[in-house]
C-alpha positions in Angstrom: 116.5 89.7 110.4 118.9 92.6 111.1 118.0 94.7 114.1 119.4 98.1 114.7 121.5 98.1 117.9 121.2 101.9 118.4 117.5 102.7 118.9 116.7 106.4 118.7 113.0 106.6 117.8 110.1 105.8 120.1 107.0 104.1 119.0 103.9 104.1 121.2 100.7 102.1 120.8 97.6 101.7 122.9 96.4 98.2 123.3 93.6 96.5 125.2 94.5 94.7 128.5 93.8 91.4 126.7 96.1 92.2 123.8 98.8 93.3 126.2 98.5 90.0 128.2 98.9 88.0 124.9 101.9 90.1 123.8 103.6 89.7 127.2 103.0 85.9 127.2 104.4 85.5 123.7 107.5 87.7 124.6 108.0 85.5 127.7 107.8 82.3 125.7 110.5 83.6 123.3 112.6 85.0 126.2 112.4 88.5 124.9 111.4 91.8 126.4 108.0 93.0 125.4 109.5 95.8 123.4 111.9 93.5 121.5 109.0 91.1 120.8 106.7 93.8 119.5 109.4 95.4 117.3 110.4 92.0 115.8 106.8 91.0 115.1 106.0 94.4 113.5 109.2 94.2 111.3 108.2 90.7 110.2 104.7 91.7 109.4 105.9 94.8 107.5 108.4 92.7 105.5 105.7 90.1 104.6 103.3 92.9 103.6 105.9 94.5 101.3 106.9 91.1 99.8 103.3 90.2 99.0 103.0 93.4 96.9 106.0 92.4 94.8 105.0 88.9 94.0 102.3 88.1 91.5 100.6 84.7 92.2 98.7 83.0 89.3 96.7 79.9 89.1 98.0 77.2 86.7 95.3 78.2 84.2 96.3 81.8 84.5 100.0 80.9 84.1 99.2 79.0 80.9 97.1 81.9 79.6 99.9 84.4 80.3 102.5 82.1 78.6 100.2 81.8 75.5 99.7 85.6 75.4 103.5 86.1 75.5 104.2 83.4 72.9 101.3 84.4 70.6 100.3 88.0 71.3 97.1 89.1 69.8 97.1 91.9 67.2 97.0 95.3 68.8 93.6 97.0 68.9 93.0 100.4 67.5 93.0 101.9 71.0 96.3 100.3 71.7 97.8 101.6 68.4 96.6 105.2 69.3 98.1 104.9 72.7 101.4 103.7 71.2 101.4 106.6 68.8 100.6 109.1 71.5 103.4 107.7 73.6 105.9 108.0 70.7 104.9 111.6 70.2 105.4 112.4 73.8 108.7 110.7 74.0 110.0 112.5 70.8 108.7 115.9 72.0 110.5 115.5 75.4 114.0 115.1 73.7 
């Protein structure tokens, strides 16, 4: 994880005394300042949250169903054909 060596923005948070004690203890264990510990933990949580929105997880059954749908797609429904036609009209009109 890359950390910015020139810090210029301040972030403040209010935490309960119990939460502060836990954060201080964890920072101590890692040999970090409280500030460094909190920033690193927040960055890690943010990166994990972002990554989770970019990965689609499917069960084995859902993977098989997706593969089957890709290999043998069903015929388009009337609504899908209308949507395709509307899309084509919009694209052609925008040129």
